C-alpha positions as CSV (number, residue, x, y, z in Angstrom):
1,M,37.9,-9.4,21.3
2,N,35.7,-9.2,24.6
3,S,33.1,-6.8,24.4
4,L,34.4,-5.8,28.1
5,D,37.2,-4.3,26.4
6,F,35.5,-2.0,24.0
7,K,34.8,1.3,26.1
8,I,31.9,3.9,24.9
9,S,31.9,7.3,25.8
10,D,28.5,9.7,25.6
11,S,30.2,11.2,22.7
12,D,29.8,8.1,20.5
13,F,26.1,7.9,20.5
14,Q,23.9,9.3,18.0
15,P,21.5,12.1,19.1
16,N,18.6,10.7,21.7
17,P,20.0,7.3,22.0
18,G,17.6,6.4,24.6
19,S,14.7,6.7,22.2
20,I,16.8,4.5,19.8
21,L,17.2,1.8,22.4
22,L,13.7,2.0,23.3
23,R,13.0,1.1,19.6
24,L,15.3,-1.8,19.7
25,L,13.8,-3.2,22.9
26,N,10.3,-2.9,21.4
27,Q,11.6,-4.6,18.3
28,I,12.8,-7.8,20.2
29,K,9.6,-7.9,22.2
30,H,11.1,-6.7,25.6
31,T,10.0,-4.3,27.8
32,A,12.8,-2.4,30.2
33,N,11.6,-4.8,33.1
34,S,11.9,-8.0,31.2
35,F,15.2,-7.0,29.7
36,A,16.7,-6.1,33.0
37,Q,15.4,-9.3,34.4
38,T,16.8,-11.5,31.7
39,Y,20.3,-10.0,31.8
40,R,20.4,-9.2,35.5
41,L,20.8,-5.3,35.1
42,D,20.2,-2.6,37.2
43,L,16.5,-1.4,36.2
44,D,17.1,1.9,37.3
45,N,20.2,2.5,35.3
46,L,18.5,1.0,32.2
47,K,15.6,3.5,32.6
48,N,17.9,6.3,33.1
49,F,19.6,5.6,29.7
50,L,16.1,5.0,28.0
51,S,15.4,8.7,29.5
52,N,18.5,10.2,28.2
53,Q,19.7,10.8,31.8
54,E,23.0,10.2,33.3
55,S,23.9,6.2,33.3
56,N,26.4,3.6,33.0
57,F,25.8,2.1,29.5
58,Q,28.8,-0.5,29.7
59,P,26.7,-3.3,31.3
60,I,23.7,-2.3,29.0
61,F,25.8,-2.8,26.0
62,E,27.3,-6.3,27.5
63,A,23.7,-7.6,27.5
64,L,22.8,-6.0,24.0
65,V,25.9,-7.9,22.5
66,S,24.6,-11.3,24.1
67,H,20.9,-10.8,22.8
68,P,20.5,-12.3,19.1
69,G,19.4,-10.1,16.2
70,I,20.0,-6.6,17.9
71,D,21.3,-4.2,15.1
72,L,23.8,-2.5,17.6
73,R,25.3,-0.1,15.0
74,V,22.1,2.4,15.2
75,L,22.9,3.6,18.5
76,F,26.3,5.1,17.3
77,K,27.9,7.7,15.1
78,P,29.1,6.2,11.6
79,D,32.8,5.6,12.9
80,I,31.8,4.0,16.0
81,A,29.1,2.0,14.2
82,E,31.7,0.9,11.8
83,V,33.9,-0.5,14.7
84,V,30.8,-1.9,16.5
85,D,29.7,-4.0,13.3
86,R,33.3,-5.1,12.8
87,K,34.0,-6.5,16.1
88,F,30.2,-7.7,17.0
89,G,28.1,-8.0,14.0
90,R,28.4,-11.7,14.0
91,I,27.0,-12.0,10.2
92,S,26.7,-15.2,8.7
93,K,24.7,-16.4,5.7
94,V,22.4,-18.4,7.9
95,A,21.4,-18.2,11.8
96,T,19.3,-21.0,13.4
97,M,17.5,-21.4,16.5
98,S,16.4,-24.8,17.6
99,A,13.2,-25.3,19.2
100,E,14.8,-26.3,22.6
101,R,16.7,-22.9,22.6
102,S,13.7,-21.0,21.8
103,K,11.4,-22.4,24.8
104,L,14.3,-21.3,27.1
105,S,13.8,-17.6,26.0
106,A,9.9,-17.9,27.1
107,R,8.7,-14.8,28.9
108,V,5.1,-14.4,30.0
109,F,3.5,-10.6,29.9
110,E,0.4,-9.5,31.9
111,R,-2.0,-7.3,30.6
112,G,-4.9,-5.5,32.4
113,P,-6.4,-2.3,33.4
114,E,-4.4,-1.9,36.6
115,D,-1.8,-3.9,38.6
116,S,-4.4,-5.9,40.9
117,K,-6.5,-7.0,37.7
118,K,-3.8,-7.8,35.2
119,I,-3.7,-11.3,33.8
120,P,-1.2,-13.6,32.1
121,F,-1.9,-12.7,28.4
122,Y,1.1,-13.7,26.1
123,T,4.2,-15.9,26.0
124,Y,6.9,-14.6,24.0
125,F,9.6,-16.9,22.5
126,D,12.6,-15.8,20.6
127,T,13.6,-17.4,17.1
128,A,16.4,-17.0,14.8
129,V,17.2,-13.7,13.7
130,Q,20.1,-12.1,11.9
131,P,21.2,-8.4,13.0
132,T,21.0,-6.9,9.5
133,S,17.8,-8.7,8.5
134,P,14.6,-6.8,8.1
135,F,13.0,-9.4,10.3
136,R,12.2,-9.5,13.9
137,P,10.3,-12.7,14.4
138,E,8.6,-14.4,17.4
139,L,6.5,-17.0,18.2
140,I,3.7,-15.8,20.6
141,E,1.3,-17.8,22.6
142,Q,-2.3,-16.0,23.3
143,L,-3.3,-16.8,26.8
144,K,-6.3,-15.1,26.7
145,Y,-9.6,-16.5,25.5
146,S,-12.1,-14.4,23.3
147,N,-14.9,-15.5,21.1
148,G,-14.2,-12.4,18.9
149,D,-17.8,-11.2,19.1
150,C,-17.3,-8.8,21.7
151,D,-15.0,-5.4,22.4
152,L,-11.9,-6.2,24.6
153,E,-10.6,-4.0,27.5
154,N,-8.6,-1.1,26.2
155,S,-5.6,-2.2,28.3
156,F,-5.3,-5.6,26.4
157,F,-4.2,-3.5,23.3
158,N,-0.5,-2.8,22.7
159,H,0.2,0.8,21.3
160,G,1.6,-0.3,17.6
161,H,5.0,-0.6,16.7
162,F,7.4,1.2,14.2
163,E,8.0,-2.2,12.1
164,D,5.6,-3.4,9.5
165,Q,4.1,-6.9,10.6
166,M,3.2,-10.3,8.9
167,T,1.4,-12.6,11.0
168,L,0.6,-16.6,10.6
169,F,-1.9,-17.8,12.7
170,L,-1.2,-21.5,13.6
171,G,-4.6,-22.1,15.1
172,E,-8.1,-20.7,16.1
173,T,-6.9,-17.2,16.8
174,N,-8.1,-13.6,16.6
175,L,-6.5,-10.3,15.5
176,H,-8.0,-7.4,17.1
177,W,-7.0,-3.7,16.0
178,K,-8.4,-0.3,16.5
179,E,-9.8,1.8,13.6
180,P,-9.1,5.6,13.5
181,D,-12.0,6.3,15.4
182,G,-11.5,4.2,18.3
183,R,-13.8,1.3,17.1
184,Q,-12.5,-2.2,17.3
185,S,-12.3,-4.4,14.6
186,V,-11.4,-8.4,14.5
187,F,-10.3,-10.9,12.2
188,K,-11.4,-14.3,13.2
189,A,-8.4,-16.4,11.8
190,S,-8.1,-20.0,11.2
191,R,-4.9,-22.2,10.9
192,L,-2.8,-20.9,8.3
193,S,-4.6,-17.9,8.0
194,A,-2.4,-14.6,7.4
195,S,-2.3,-10.9,7.8
196,Y,-0.3,-7.6,7.6
197,K,-0.4,-4.2,9.5
198,I,1.2,-1.0,8.8
199,P,3.2,0.6,11.6
200,F,1.7,2.0,14.9
201,I,-1.7,0.5,14.8
202,P,-3.0,-0.6,18.2
203,H,-3.6,-4.3,18.0
204,T,-3.8,-7.6,20.2
205,F,-4.4,-11.2,19.7
206,T,-6.5,-13.7,21.5
207,S,-7.1,-17.3,21.2
208,R,-10.5,-18.8,20.4
209,S,-9.6,-21.9,22.2
210,N,-9.3,-23.2,25.9
211,N,-5.8,-23.7,24.9
212,P,-3.2,-21.4,24.0
213,G,-3.2,-19.9,20.6
214,Q,-0.1,-19.4,18.7
215,I,1.0,-17.1,15.8
216,L,4.4,-16.4,14.1
217,A,4.4,-12.7,14.4
218,V,7.2,-11.4,12.0
219,T,7.7,-7.7,12.4
220,Y,10.2,-6.2,9.9
221,L,11.9,-2.8,8.7
222,G,9.7,-1.5,6.3
223,P,9.8,1.5,4.2
224,I,9.9,4.1,7.0
225,A,13.1,2.5,8.2
226,N,15.2,3.9,5.6
227,P,17.8,5.7,7.1
228,I,17.8,8.6,4.6
229,F,14.2,9.2,5.0
230,L,14.4,9.0,8.8
231,D,17.5,11.7,8.6
232,T,15.3,13.7,6.7
233,A,12.1,13.3,8.9
234,R,13.9,14.2,12.0
235,S,15.2,17.6,10.6
236,H,11.6,18.8,10.7
237,S,9.5,19.8,13.6
238,L,6.5,17.4,14.0
239,D,4.2,19.9,12.8
240,D,6.1,20.8,9.6
241,F,6.6,17.2,8.8
242,C,3.1,16.3,9.1
243,H,2.4,19.1,6.8
244,L,4.7,17.7,4.5
245,I,3.3,14.2,4.2
246,R,-0.2,15.3,4.0
247,N,0.9,17.4,0.9
248,Y,2.9,14.4,-0.5
249,E,1.5,13.0,-3.8
250,P,0.8,10.3,-4.8
251,S,-1.6,9.7,-2.2
252,P,-2.2,6.2,-1.1
253,A,-4.8,4.4,-3.5
254,P,-8.1,4.4,-1.6
255,D,-8.3,0.4,-1.8
256,Q,-5.0,-0.1,0.2
257,P,-6.1,-0.7,3.7
258,A,-4.2,-0.3,6.8
259,V,-4.5,-4.2,7.7
260,I,-4.7,-6.9,5.1
261,T,-6.0,-10.3,6.0
262,S,-6.0,-13.6,4.0
263,N,-7.9,-16.7,5.0
264,V,-6.9,-19.3,2.4
265,V,-7.6,-22.4,4.3
266,Q,-5.0,-25.3,3.6
267,T,-4.9,-28.8,4.9
268,L,-1.5,-30.7,4.7
269,S,-1.9,-33.3,2.2
270,S,0.6,-36.0,0.9
271,Y,-1.2,-36.0,-2.7
272,F,1.5,-34.3,-4.5
273,E,5.0,-34.8,-5.9
274,E,8.2,-33.9,-3.6
275,F,7.7,-30.2,-3.1
276,Q,4.9,-27.9,-3.4
277,S,4.8,-24.0,-2.7
278,I,1.5,-22.4,-1.5
279,T,1.2,-18.5,-1.4
280,L,-0.5,-17.5,2.0
281,L,-0.1,-13.8,2.1
282,E,1.0,-11.3,-0.9
283,G,-0.2,-8.3,-2.3
284,I,1.2,-5.6,0.1
285,P,1.2,-2.2,-0.9
286,D,4.4,-1.2,-2.6
287,Q,6.2,-4.3,-1.2
288,P,6.3,-6.8,-4.0
289,N,8.8,-9.1,-2.1
290,S,7.2,-9.0,1.1
291,S,5.0,-12.5,1.4
292,I,4.2,-15.6,3.3
293,M,4.5,-18.8,1.6
294,L,4.1,-22.6,2.7
295,L,6.6,-24.8,1.7
296,Q,5.5,-28.3,1.7
297,L,7.6,-31.5,1.4
298,A,6.0,-34.9,0.7
299,R,7.5,-38.0,2.6
300,G,11.2,-38.2,1.4
301,G,10.7,-35.0,-0.5
302,K,13.6,-32.5,-1.4
303,T,13.8,-29.4,-2.8
304,E,16.6,-26.8,-3.9
305,Q,16.0,-23.0,-3.0
306,S,17.4,-19.8,-3.3
307,S,16.7,-16.5,-1.0
308,K,17.7,-14.8,-4.4
309,S,17.7,-10.8,-3.6
310,N,15.4,-11.2,-0.3
311,H,15.7,-11.8,3.3
312,Q,14.0,-15.1,4.4
313,W,12.9,-16.5,7.4
314,L,11.9,-19.9,8.0
315,Y,9.9,-22.0,10.7
316,N,9.0,-25.6,10.7
317,I,5.2,-25.6,11.6
318,S,4.9,-29.4,11.0
319,D,5.4,-32.5,13.3
320,Q,8.2,-33.7,10.8
321,T,12.0,-33.0,10.9
322,V,13.5,-31.3,8.0
323,I,17.2,-31.2,7.0
324,F,18.3,-27.9,6.0
325,D,21.6,-27.8,4.0
326,W,23.6,-24.7,2.8
327,D,27.2,-24.3,1.6
328,Q,29.1,-27.2,3.8
329,S,26.7,-27.0,6.6
330,S,23.5,-28.5,7.8
331,F,21.2,-27.9,10.2
332,E,18.4,-30.6,11.8
333,M,15.2,-28.7,11.7
334,S,13.1,-30.3,14.1
335,P,9.4,-29.0,14.7
336,G,9.4,-25.5,16.0
337,S,12.9,-24.8,14.9
338,S,13.7,-21.5,12.7
339,I,16.1,-20.3,10.5
340,A,17.1,-16.9,9.1
341,I,18.7,-16.6,5.7
342,T,20.6,-13.5,4.2
343,P,20.2,-12.7,0.3
344,E,21.4,-14.8,-2.5
345,T,21.8,-17.8,-0.3
346,C,21.3,-21.3,-2.0
347,Y,20.0,-24.0,0.2
348,S,18.2,-27.5,0.2
349,L,15.4,-28.7,2.3
350,K,14.7,-32.5,2.6
351,N,11.9,-34.1,4.6
352,I,13.3,-37.1,6.8
353,G,9.7,-37.7,8.5
354,K,7.2,-40.2,7.5
355,M,4.6,-37.6,6.8
356,T,4.3,-34.4,4.9
357,S,6.4,-31.5,6.2
358,A,5.5,-27.8,6.2
359,I,7.8,-24.8,6.5
360,A,6.6,-21.3,6.8
361,C,8.6,-18.9,4.6
362,F,8.4,-15.2,5.0
363,S,10.4,-12.9,2.7
364,A,11.0,-9.2,2.6
365,N,13.7,-6.7,1.5
366,P,14.5,-4.0,4.1
367,G,13.2,-0.7,3.6
368,E,11.1,-1.5,0.2
369,G,8.5,0.7,-0.8
370,D,7.9,4.6,-0.8
371,A,8.7,5.8,2.9
372,L,6.8,9.1,2.7
373,K,3.8,7.1,1.1
374,Q,3.7,4.9,4.0
375,A,4.0,7.7,6.3
376,K,1.0,9.1,4.9
377,R,-1.1,6.1,5.4
378,I,0.2,5.9,8.8
379,L,-0.9,9.7,9.5
380,N,-4.1,9.0,8.0
381,F,-4.8,5.9,9.9
382,A,-3.1,6.5,13.4
383,G,-2.5,10.3,13.5
384,P,0.2,12.6,14.7
385,P,1.1,10.9,17.7
386,A,2.4,8.0,15.4
387,I,4.5,10.4,13.4
388,S,5.9,11.8,16.6
389,R,7.0,8.2,17.4
390,L,8.4,7.7,13.8
391,L,10.6,10.6,14.7
392,N,11.5,9.7,18.2
393,E,10.1,6.7,19.9
394,N,8.6,7.7,23.1
395,C,6.2,4.7,23.9
396,Q,7.0,1.3,24.9
397,W,4.8,-1.0,22.9
398,F,2.7,-2.0,25.6
399,S,2.4,-0.5,29.2
């Protein structure tokens, strides 16, 4: 059925649908302007919908259906969400994206204190994604140089986002973030360093090389994305919910930071049998299934894998091609290609190159963890404005 045949009325939406759509655009790292430009939408009409003003949603819906990885169900009331899921869910065990297709999605964003001083700052590239997966992954190039020793202009920082984020650094790159008192902190990452951040922390990335840096920024739906938790939260006023959070026990342990970094430097090597797995990031509070692994395959190496109960996302960070097989299907995973995998999927990887291959493997369960406990960590670190955004998103992830 063509989506043009699916008509939507205002009564079909959840309350405050503009806030929900803003959160969806933040997830896929699009602004209203970039999304309208990509899909040739009327920008004013899109902005009207985001502001919950009178608008024509039909062309916006067409664009959302066309874009990979958007969970359209969250916009609609349950009965309509069920119909949308049945007609447009497009769920399969495995979603793939070639490096060539990823490059076609490139979009450059500028940052700076005012229009006349903005500079090219990031290039975003879409990657493989499943609408029902917790992952919203992107390959990001850092176009701004910084040695990491000095504070950055405030307008270079984003406003943080609703999702948790695991990041794998593919070169000499910096992670900058703001502490609760406004001070700037920095993590000077090397190749295969990794990090994790709780939601709503203002942050940014820069390159320590004159060439663009690269990161795999995998935002994902963590504990606060639990629908039951969100429904409960939105039944309270901001003040009442902040009061509930402050008095919630158990309190987050004092040794649970808002930002976790790992600088385990790894060098690709051929001195092992067919396969080895290296942990690059784990130990995320209350999320035992959230991790980043490095899957290395020697020349001609092969391994059988299973996603078990987790969602997984794979990205080929090496210069060698790997064959990914599942069920009766196969995908040639060339360098820069990516794969999103649903739980309980068995698959195999085979290196057909002449040297060691390396696959980054991100793993998580959607909504895993204590939502109120994470909300308390967010409140302690980012304050009531972040909790307000948790209730109803009111902020594009960067200006």
